[in-house]
C-alpha positions as CSV (number, residue, x, y, z in Angstrom):
1,M,-6.1,19.9,22.9
2,A,-7.6,21.0,26.2
3,Y,-10.5,23.4,26.0
4,N,-9.8,25.3,29.2
5,Y,-8.6,28.5,27.6
6,V,-9.7,31.1,25.1
7,D,-8.1,31.0,21.7
8,E,-5.2,33.4,21.3
9,H,-3.6,32.9,17.9
10,R,-0.2,34.5,17.3
11,L,1.7,35.0,14.1
12,I,5.5,34.3,14.3
13,R,8.0,35.3,11.6
14,Y,11.4,33.5,11.3
15,R,14.2,35.3,9.4
16,G,17.9,34.7,9.7
17,G,17.4,32.3,12.6
18,Q,15.5,34.9,14.6
19,A,11.8,34.6,15.7
20,R,9.6,37.7,15.9
21,D,5.9,38.0,16.9
22,I,4.3,40.1,14.1
23,T,0.7,39.6,15.2
24,A,0.2,43.3,15.7
25,F,1.2,44.0,12.1
26,A,-1.1,41.5,10.5
27,G,-4.8,42.0,9.6
28,D,-7.4,39.6,8.2
29,L,-5.4,36.6,9.1
30,Q,-7.0,33.4,7.7
31,A,-6.0,29.8,6.7
32,V,-7.7,27.8,4.0
33,D,-7.6,24.0,4.1
34,E,-9.3,22.0,1.3
35,L,-9.6,18.3,0.9
36,G,-7.7,17.0,-2.1
37,T,-5.1,19.7,-2.0
38,L,-1.6,19.2,-0.5
39,S,-1.1,22.5,1.2
40,V,-2.8,24.9,3.5
41,E,-2.9,28.5,2.3
42,L,-2.3,31.3,4.9
43,S,-3.1,34.9,3.9
44,F,-3.1,38.3,5.7
45,G,-2.4,41.9,5.1
46,V,0.4,44.2,6.5
47,I,0.5,47.9,6.4
48,V,2.6,49.4,3.5
49,A,3.4,53.1,3.5
50,P,6.7,53.8,1.8
51,W,6.3,57.5,2.3
52,D,5.9,57.2,6.0
53,Q,9.2,56.9,7.9
54,Y,7.4,55.7,11.0
55,V,5.9,52.6,9.3
56,E,8.3,49.7,9.4
57,K,9.2,48.3,6.0
58,N,9.6,44.7,4.9
59,I,7.7,43.2,7.8
60,V,7.3,40.2,5.6
61,V,9.2,39.2,2.4
62,P,9.0,36.2,0.2
63,G,10.9,33.3,1.7
64,D,10.2,34.2,5.3
65,K,9.1,31.3,7.5
66,L,5.9,31.7,9.4
67,R,4.2,29.9,12.2
68,V,0.7,30.4,13.7
69,V,0.5,29.3,17.3
70,N,-2.4,29.0,19.7
71,H,-0.9,29.0,23.2
72,D,1.4,25.9,22.9
73,L,-0.2,24.4,19.8
74,T,1.2,25.1,16.3
75,V,-1.7,25.3,13.8
76,F,0.3,26.4,10.7
77,S,3.9,26.2,9.7
78,G,5.1,27.3,6.3
79,Q,6.8,29.8,4.0
80,V,5.8,33.1,2.4
81,E,5.3,32.7,-1.4
82,S,4.3,36.3,-2.3
83,V,3.9,39.8,-1.0
84,T,1.9,42.3,-3.1
85,L,2.8,46.1,-3.3
86,D,-0.2,46.9,-1.1
87,G,0.8,44.4,1.6
88,G,-1.1,41.3,0.7
89,V,0.8,38.2,2.0
90,T,0.3,34.6,0.8
91,A,2.1,31.7,2.4
92,Y,1.8,27.9,2.2
93,D,2.9,24.9,4.3
94,R,5.5,22.4,3.0
95,G,3.0,20.7,0.7
96,W,3.6,23.6,-1.6
97,Y,6.8,21.9,-2.8
98,L,4.9,18.8,-3.9
99,N,2.7,21.0,-6.1
100,K,5.6,22.9,-7.7
101,S,8.5,20.5,-8.5
102,Q,8.2,18.4,-11.7
103,I,9.8,15.0,-11.6
104,I,10.4,11.9,-13.7
105,L,9.3,8.6,-12.2
106,Q,8.8,5.1,-13.5
107,V,7.5,2.2,-11.5
108,T,6.6,-1.3,-12.5
109,G,4.4,-3.5,-10.2
110,M,5.4,-1.4,-7.2
111,P,3.1,-1.1,-4.1
112,G,1.4,2.3,-4.1
113,D,2.9,3.4,-0.8
114,E,6.5,2.8,-2.0
115,A,5.8,4.6,-5.3
116,I,4.7,7.6,-3.2
117,R,7.8,7.5,-1.1
118,Q,9.9,7.5,-4.3
119,A,8.0,10.5,-5.6
120,C,8.6,12.4,-2.4
121,A,12.3,11.6,-2.4
122,K,12.7,13.0,-5.9
123,A,11.0,16.2,-4.7
124,G,13.1,16.5,-1.6
125,V,10.1,16.2,0.8
126,G,10.2,13.8,3.7
127,V,7.6,11.2,4.6
128,A,6.1,11.2,8.1
129,S,3.7,8.3,7.6
130,I,1.9,6.4,4.8
131,C,-0.7,3.8,5.4
132,S,-0.4,0.5,3.6
133,L,-1.3,0.8,-0.1
134,P,-0.7,-2.7,-1.6
135,T,-2.2,-1.8,-4.9
136,K,0.4,-2.5,-7.6
137,I,1.3,0.5,-9.7
138,T,2.8,0.4,-13.2
139,Q,3.2,3.8,-14.7
140,V,5.7,6.3,-16.2
141,W,5.4,10.0,-15.3
142,L,7.4,12.6,-17.3
143,G,7.3,16.1,-15.9
144,D,4.4,15.6,-13.5
145,T,4.3,17.0,-10.0
146,P,4.4,14.7,-7.0
147,A,1.0,16.0,-6.1
148,D,-0.4,14.8,-9.5
149,I,1.3,11.4,-9.1
150,L,0.0,11.1,-5.5
151,G,-3.5,11.8,-6.6
152,E,-3.4,9.2,-9.4
153,I,-2.0,6.5,-7.1
154,L,-4.6,7.2,-4.4
155,E,-7.4,7.2,-7.0
156,T,-6.3,3.8,-8.2
157,A,-6.0,2.5,-4.7
158,A,-9.4,3.8,-3.7
159,A,-10.9,2.1,-6.8
160,E,-9.4,-1.3,-5.8
161,T,-9.9,-1.2,-2.0
162,G,-13.1,0.8,-1.8
163,K,-11.4,3.0,0.8
164,Q,-11.0,6.8,0.6
165,Y,-7.7,8.5,1.5
166,Q,-6.4,11.9,2.4
167,Y,-3.0,13.5,2.4
168,F,-1.3,16.5,3.9
169,V,2.1,17.7,4.9
170,R,3.3,18.3,8.5
171,D,6.6,19.7,9.7
172,D,8.0,16.2,9.7
173,G,6.8,15.3,6.2
174,L,3.9,13.8,4.1
175,V,1.1,12.0,5.8
176,V,-1.2,9.7,3.8
177,Q,-4.0,8.0,5.7
178,E,-7.5,6.6,5.3
179,L,-10.2,9.2,5.6
180,P,-11.6,9.0,9.1
181,T,-15.3,8.0,9.5
182,A,-15.6,8.6,13.3
183,A,-16.9,12.0,14.2
184,I,-14.7,14.3,16.4
185,K,-16.0,16.5,19.2
186,A,-15.1,20.1,18.3
187,Y,-15.3,22.7,21.0
188,H,-14.9,26.5,21.3
189,K,-14.4,28.5,24.5
190,P,-15.6,32.1,23.9
191,A,-14.5,33.7,27.1
192,D,-12.6,32.9,30.3
193,N,-15.8,33.0,32.4
194,L,-17.8,30.7,30.0
195,P,-17.5,26.9,29.5
196,A,-16.4,25.4,26.2
197,F,-19.3,24.3,23.9
198,N,-19.7,22.0,20.9
199,I,-19.5,24.2,17.8
200,T,-22.2,22.2,15.9
201,W,-24.8,23.7,18.3
202,A,-24.4,27.2,16.9
203,L,-24.6,27.5,13.1
204,G,-24.5,30.6,11.1
205,Q,-26.1,31.0,7.6
206,V,-26.4,27.6,5.8
207,S,-26.7,27.1,2.1
208,G,-26.1,24.2,-0.2
209,E,-27.4,21.9,-2.9
210,D,-28.4,18.4,-3.8
211,S,-27.0,17.5,-7.2
212,I,-26.4,14.7,-9.7
213,A,-23.6,16.5,-11.4
214,E,-21.0,14.0,-10.1
215,L,-23.4,10.9,-10.2
216,R,-22.3,8.0,-12.4
217,N,-24.5,4.9,-12.6
218,A,-22.4,2.9,-15.0
219,V,-18.7,2.0,-14.6
220,V,-16.2,0.5,-17.1
221,I,-12.7,-0.6,-16.2
222,A,-10.5,-0.5,-19.3
223,A,-6.9,-0.7,-20.5
224,E,-5.0,-0.5,-23.7
225,G,-2.3,-2.7,-25.1
226,D,-1.0,-3.9,-28.4
227,G,-2.7,-1.0,-30.1
228,K,-6.2,-2.0,-28.8
229,A,-8.6,-1.0,-26.1
230,Y,-9.8,-3.7,-23.7
231,I,-12.7,-3.7,-21.3
232,G,-12.0,-5.8,-18.2
233,A,-15.2,-5.3,-16.3
234,Q,-18.3,-3.2,-16.2
235,A,-21.2,-2.5,-13.9
236,S,-24.4,-0.5,-13.9
237,N,-27.4,0.2,-11.8
238,A,-30.5,-0.1,-14.1
239,A,-32.8,1.6,-11.6
240,S,-30.5,4.6,-11.4
241,V,-30.1,4.7,-15.2
242,E,-33.9,4.7,-15.6
243,Q,-34.3,7.6,-13.1
244,Y,-31.4,9.8,-14.1
245,G,-30.3,8.7,-17.5
246,F,-27.1,6.9,-18.5
247,L,-24.0,8.4,-16.9
248,Q,-20.9,6.4,-17.3
249,H,-17.4,6.6,-15.7
250,V,-14.4,4.9,-17.4
251,E,-11.6,3.9,-15.1
252,T,-8.3,3.0,-16.8
253,V,-5.7,0.6,-15.4
254,T,-2.1,0.0,-16.6
255,S,-1.8,-3.5,-15.3
256,D,-4.1,-6.5,-14.9
257,P,-5.1,-6.8,-11.2
258,G,-6.9,-10.2,-11.8
259,T,-10.5,-10.9,-12.3
260,A,-11.3,-10.9,-8.5
261,Q,-9.9,-7.5,-8.1
262,L,-11.5,-6.2,-11.3
263,K,-14.9,-7.3,-9.9
264,Q,-14.2,-5.6,-6.6
265,M,-13.0,-2.4,-8.3
266,V,-16.0,-2.0,-10.5
267,Q,-18.4,-2.7,-7.6
268,N,-16.5,-0.2,-5.4
269,L,-16.6,2.5,-8.0
270,L,-20.2,2.1,-8.8
271,S,-21.1,2.2,-5.1
272,Q,-19.1,5.3,-4.6
273,L,-20.3,7.2,-7.7
274,D,-23.9,6.2,-7.9
275,R,-25.1,8.7,-5.3
276,V,-26.8,12.1,-5.2
277,G,-24.3,14.6,-3.9
278,R,-25.5,16.6,-0.9
279,T,-23.2,19.5,0.0
280,R,-23.7,22.3,2.6
281,T,-21.9,25.5,3.3
282,I,-21.9,27.1,6.8
283,G,-21.2,30.8,6.4
284,E,-20.0,31.3,10.0
285,I,-19.4,29.0,12.9
286,W,-17.2,29.3,16.0
287,G,-13.6,28.2,15.4
288,C,-11.8,25.1,16.6
289,D,-8.2,24.2,15.6
290,E,-9.1,20.5,15.4
291,V,-11.4,21.1,12.5
292,R,-9.4,20.6,9.3
293,S,-10.3,19.1,5.9
294,G,-11.2,15.4,6.1
295,V,-12.5,15.4,9.7
296,V,-16.1,14.3,10.4
297,L,-18.6,16.3,12.5
298,D,-21.9,15.1,13.8
299,F,-24.7,17.6,13.2
300,N,-28.3,17.5,14.5
301,S,-29.8,20.5,12.7
302,P,-32.5,19.2,10.3
303,A,-34.1,22.6,10.1
304,F,-30.9,23.8,8.4
305,G,-30.7,20.7,6.1
306,I,-27.9,19.2,8.1
307,S,-28.0,16.1,10.1
308,G,-25.9,13.1,10.9
309,K,-22.2,12.7,10.0
310,N,-20.8,15.1,7.6
311,R,-17.2,15.4,6.3
312,V,-15.4,18.7,6.2
313,T,-14.2,19.2,2.6
314,R,-13.0,22.8,3.0
315,V,-12.5,25.0,6.1
316,T,-11.4,28.6,6.3
317,H,-10.2,29.7,9.7
318,H,-10.4,33.4,10.6
319,Y,-8.2,34.6,13.4
320,G,-8.4,37.8,15.4
321,G,-11.0,40.5,15.2
322,A,-14.2,39.0,16.6
323,G,-12.4,35.9,17.7
324,H,-11.7,32.6,16.1
325,T,-14.4,31.8,13.5
326,M,-14.7,29.4,10.6
327,E,-16.5,28.9,7.3
328,L,-17.2,25.3,6.4
329,E,-18.0,23.3,3.3
330,I,-19.3,19.8,4.2
331,E,-20.8,16.8,2.5
332,A,-22.9,14.0,3.9
333,L,-20.6,11.1,4.9
334,E,-23.0,8.3,3.9
335,E,-25.9,8.8,1.5
336,P,-28.1,6.0,0.2
337,R,-27.6,4.7,-3.4
338,A,-29.3,6.9,-5.9
339,A,-32.1,4.7,-6.9
340,G,-31.9,1.3,-5.3
341,T,-29.3,-1.3,-6.0
342,T,-30.3,-3.3,-9.1
343,D,-26.7,-3.7,-10.1
344,T,-25.5,-5.7,-13.1
345,V,-21.8,-6.7,-13.0
346,S,-19.8,-8.3,-15.7
347,V,-16.1,-9.3,-15.5
348,Y,-14.1,-10.3,-18.5
349,G,-10.5,-10.1,-17.4
350,L,-7.6,-8.4,-19.2
351,P,-4.7,-9.7,-21.3
352,D,-1.1,-9.7,-20.3
353,N,0.1,-7.1,-22.8
354,I,-1.8,-4.1,-21.6
355,G,0.1,-0.9,-21.1
356,T,2.1,-1.2,-24.2
357,G,0.6,1.9,-25.7
358,G,-1.2,2.5,-29.0
359,S,-4.8,3.2,-29.8
360,S,-7.7,1.6,-31.6
361,D,-11.1,2.7,-32.8
362,G,-12.4,-0.8,-31.9
363,V,-13.0,-2.0,-28.3
364,T,-12.5,-5.6,-27.2
365,T,-13.5,-7.4,-24.1
366,G,-11.2,-9.4,-22.0
367,G,-8.7,-9.5,-24.8
368,T,-11.1,-11.2,-27.2
369,S,-12.9,-9.2,-29.9
370,G,-16.7,-9.4,-30.2
371,G,-17.7,-9.2,-26.6
372,A,-21.1,-8.2,-25.4
373,A,-19.7,-5.3,-23.4
374,A,-17.8,-3.9,-26.4
375,F,-21.0,-4.2,-28.5
376,V,-23.1,-2.3,-25.9
377,S,-20.3,0.2,-25.2
378,T,-20.0,1.0,-29.0
379,A,-23.8,1.6,-29.1
380,M,-23.7,3.8,-26.0
381,S,-21.0,5.9,-27.5
382,Q,-23.5,7.0,-30.2
383,V,-26.2,8.2,-27.8
384,G,-27.3,11.7,-28.8
385,Y,-26.6,11.3,-32.5
386,R,-29.5,12.7,-34.6
387,E,-30.3,12.1,-38.2
388,G,-30.6,14.9,-40.8
389,A,-33.4,15.7,-43.1
390,G,-35.0,12.8,-45.0
391,N,-33.5,10.1,-42.7
392,N,-30.0,11.1,-43.7
393,N,-27.6,9.5,-41.3
394,K,-24.0,8.2,-41.1
395,Y,-25.1,4.6,-40.5
396,G,-27.1,4.4,-43.7
397,A,-24.2,6.0,-45.6
398,W,-21.9,3.4,-44.2
399,F,-24.4,0.6,-45.1
400,G,-24.9,1.9,-48.6
401,M,-28.6,2.4,-48.1
402,N,-29.1,5.9,-46.8
403,N,-32.4,7.8,-46.2
404,V,-34.4,4.8,-45.0
405,A,-35.5,3.5,-41.6
406,W,-32.2,2.6,-39.9
407,C,-32.8,0.9,-36.6
408,V,-31.4,-2.4,-37.9
409,I,-28.7,-0.7,-39.8
410,F,-27.6,0.9,-36.5
411,V,-27.3,-2.6,-35.0
412,C,-25.2,-3.8,-37.9
413,W,-22.9,-0.8,-37.6
414,C,-22.3,-1.4,-33.9
415,A,-21.7,-5.1,-34.6
416,A,-19.1,-4.2,-37.3
417,Q,-17.3,-1.7,-35.1
418,S,-17.1,-4.1,-32.1
419,G,-16.7,-7.4,-33.8
420,A,-19.9,-8.8,-32.3
421,P,-21.3,-12.1,-33.8
422,I,-24.2,-10.4,-35.4
423,P,-24.8,-10.3,-39.2
424,T,-24.1,-6.9,-40.7
425,K,-26.0,-7.2,-44.0
426,Y,-29.7,-6.9,-42.9
427,S,-31.8,-3.7,-43.0
428,Y,-35.1,-5.4,-42.1
429,V,-36.1,-6.5,-38.6
430,G,-37.7,-9.7,-39.8
431,D,-34.5,-10.8,-41.5
432,M,-32.5,-10.2,-38.4
433,S,-34.8,-12.1,-36.1
434,S,-35.2,-15.0,-38.6
435,Y,-31.4,-15.3,-38.7
436,F,-31.3,-16.0,-35.0
437,Q,-34.5,-18.1,-34.9
438,S,-33.0,-20.5,-37.5
439,R,-30.0,-21.0,-35.2
440,G,-32.0,-21.5,-32.0
441,L,-30.8,-18.2,-30.6
442,Y,-34.2,-16.5,-30.1
443,R,-36.3,-16.3,-27.0
444,T,-39.9,-15.1,-26.8
445,V,-41.2,-12.9,-24.0
446,A,-43.7,-15.6,-23.2
447,S,-40.8,-18.0,-22.3
448,G,-40.0,-15.8,-19.3
449,Y,-36.5,-15.1,-20.5
450,I,-34.7,-12.1,-18.8
451,P,-32.4,-10.7,-21.5
452,K,-28.7,-10.1,-21.0
453,A,-26.6,-7.1,-22.0
454,G,-25.9,-7.4,-25.8
455,D,-29.1,-9.2,-26.6
456,L,-31.3,-7.7,-29.3
457,M,-34.8,-6.5,-28.4
458,I,-37.4,-7.3,-31.1
459,Q,-40.8,-5.6,-31.6
460,G,-42.4,-7.8,-34.3
461,D,-41.0,-6.8,-37.6
462,R,-41.2,-3.0,-36.8
463,H,-38.3,-2.1,-34.5
464,I,-35.1,-3.4,-32.9
465,G,-32.8,-2.3,-30.1
466,I,-29.7,-3.4,-28.1
467,V,-30.3,-4.5,-24.5
468,R,-28.1,-2.7,-21.9
469,S,-29.6,-4.4,-18.9
470,A,-32.9,-5.8,-17.7
471,T,-35.0,-6.7,-14.6
472,R,-38.1,-8.7,-14.3
473,S,-40.2,-5.6,-14.8
474,A,-38.4,-3.7,-17.6
475,V,-35.7,-3.8,-20.3
476,Y,-33.2,-1.0,-20.7
477,T,-32.0,-0.5,-24.3
478,V,-30.1,1.7,-26.6
479,E,-31.8,2.1,-30.0
480,G,-31.1,3.7,-33.3
481,N,-33.8,5.6,-35.2
482,Y,-35.7,6.2,-31.9
483,S,-37.4,9.7,-32.4
484,D,-34.9,10.3,-35.2
485,S,-31.9,9.7,-32.9
486,V,-29.8,7.2,-31.0
487,A,-31.2,7.1,-27.5
488,T,-31.5,5.0,-24.3
489,V,-35.0,3.7,-23.8
490,T,-36.9,1.9,-21.1
491,R,-39.1,-0.9,-22.5
492,Y,-41.7,-3.0,-20.8
493,Y,-42.3,-6.7,-21.7
494,S,-45.7,-5.9,-23.0
495,E,-44.1,-3.9,-25.8
496,I,-41.6,-6.7,-26.8
497,S,-42.0,-9.8,-28.9
498,G,-38.7,-11.5,-28.1
499,F,-34.9,-11.4,-27.9
500,C,-32.1,-12.5,-30.2
501,T,-29.4,-14.0,-28.1
502,P,-26.1,-13.7,-30.0
503,W,-24.1,-14.9,-27.0
504,G,-26.0,-18.1,-26.5
């Protein structure tokens, strides 16, 4: 777009094959475009006065086609969905159809881009362009919308490739593309006698937050088959867990992508999710038609808490009145990892029979029961459980010895649930450590051993815990009967006697 003219947005209505400029009848014209939604929403108001014979009636009715144009550029094209009695009009572009129609679709080992094409065909929406999505999809959808299906496919592809995608609908059909990372230059020309300027130079009121609400510092890739749940890979960042607490994301897959892809997926997901979110809202900024959800703008306003590349996640364009203005919601394009990168990654693979349905209370790893990941995952699922009065707890009840110290009993319970190669008959720490010592499966702290996930942390004959991960400076555990609860704990080697090593 050339920036040699002042914005002049016009609203055109199409009815019965006839075009009519209805700009003069519309007030508060605005368009909302949000990343992750398929359609842009256009809204405005028209005068309604049924008692006044001089006020034209039915300026806009549901089903009318609308177009917003700025000189020779179309910035919106869609259809009226609703008109209220007081003249409020809401319209959407053609992505609306992908959010409304429900379809039935079954694909087996189909590339993601082809699966999306089939979903669009069933909804009667054309495809303009779809980037390559080689991720194989095996899934059955019954009564889902194409928008839901599209979101699931792109989420799976993003997990496998580490890339982020966006989608929207133009006049010629659906567009799916990788999210851009290069910043655009966005300009606004306020008057004929003034030059165009970069809109990022003039910010209105800025608000925002830094949040860990969406942060996840542990990732598990899982599947189900033959009535069982399987863990194919897992990863976690011990430093982030220590700083923010254990926050886990479980990604499910319906087919086995192979161990190499599982490793790539779990690393990609951890890298994407293990970040403090930094979002900003700009209350008012000069408008530019090139600014839509997904684009990147380069800011240099540290005083406002905005600097560097930021992606537009939501934009509201206001047309008319005081001119073309916008409200923006943006997020930092690249933020450093939440607390360093002390990642631990384990890959187990998946069996061939996943996706056959069913459920199971137990969790297996790589198709084989008793894996370390299943053992740790079982323990982590209990975090937050608290005992009742007098040491009353479900683990003691299960063991047949309630109302006693239960740190070892908790380990036995987790072993029994996950099938881990750990005896389930001991209630005393000394008995458990002696069992592994007699089998050559015990390492002292003095040996310099760095424990692995699933090892047992021993503190003399007083206390026991399950190792989640470890560095050379600390050990991260999940422990029963810690302050009368199941909790994640950070232990230093000076507190520990040694480690039982059930996995060799």
